[in-house]
N, C-alpha and C positions, 0 to 999 in steps of 0.2 A: 619573868614574863619575856624579857628580851634575850634571855639565855646568854648573857655575857657577865664576866667577872666584874664586881663593883669597882675594883681598882682600874680596870680597863675603861669602864664607863667614865670614871672620874677624869682620867687622862684625856679621853675623847672630848668630854664636855668642856674641860678647860681649854683645850686646843681650839675648839670651835667658838667658844663664847668669850674667852679671856678671864673667866671667873671659875672658881671651884663651885661645885653644886650648892653647898651650904651658903656661900656668898650670894649666889644667884637667887636662891629662894628667899633669903633674908632681905635682899634688895627689893624683890617683888612684894614681899609683905609690907615693907616700909612705904612703898609707893601706894599700896592699897590703904594703909593706915592714914596717909596724907589725904586721900580721897574721902575716907570715912569721916575724918576730923573736919574737913572743910565743908562737906555737903550734908552733914547731919548733926544732931545735937546729942547723940548717944554718948554715954560716959566713956572715959578712957579705959576703964575696966572692961566695958563691953567691947570696945574696939580690940583690946588685947585678946579677949576670949574668942572673938570672931576670927582672929588670925591664928588661933591655936596656942596662945601664950596663957598658961594658967596663972603666972605670977605677973601682976601689974607692974611691979617695981622693975622686974627684969625687962619687960617690954619697954618701959619708959627709958631705961638705961640704953637699950639697943636703939631706940628711936633717937635719943639725943646724940648718940655716937654717929648715926647715919645721916641725920637731918641737921644737926647742929643746935637743936633746942629741944625742950621737953614737949610732949604732946599738948599740954596746956598752953605753952607759949606759942606753939604753931597755930593753935586754934584761936588764940587771942584772949584766953580766959584771964 
């Protein structure tokens, strides 16, 4: 759609944001996860699914790495 090479896009993106594209998307998803966990009572599995993670365990691992605690701990379960 942009008609640019993916490597070139990655370099431009990192130069402009300071993050590689995957880091940026993951950070955005983790921020959205925090919102969903804080403002709703949907299950962690549903939060993971809404953010595109098929594996709840993988989502929980990423969440803990980025936020410092499990989704349940963040919510106060």
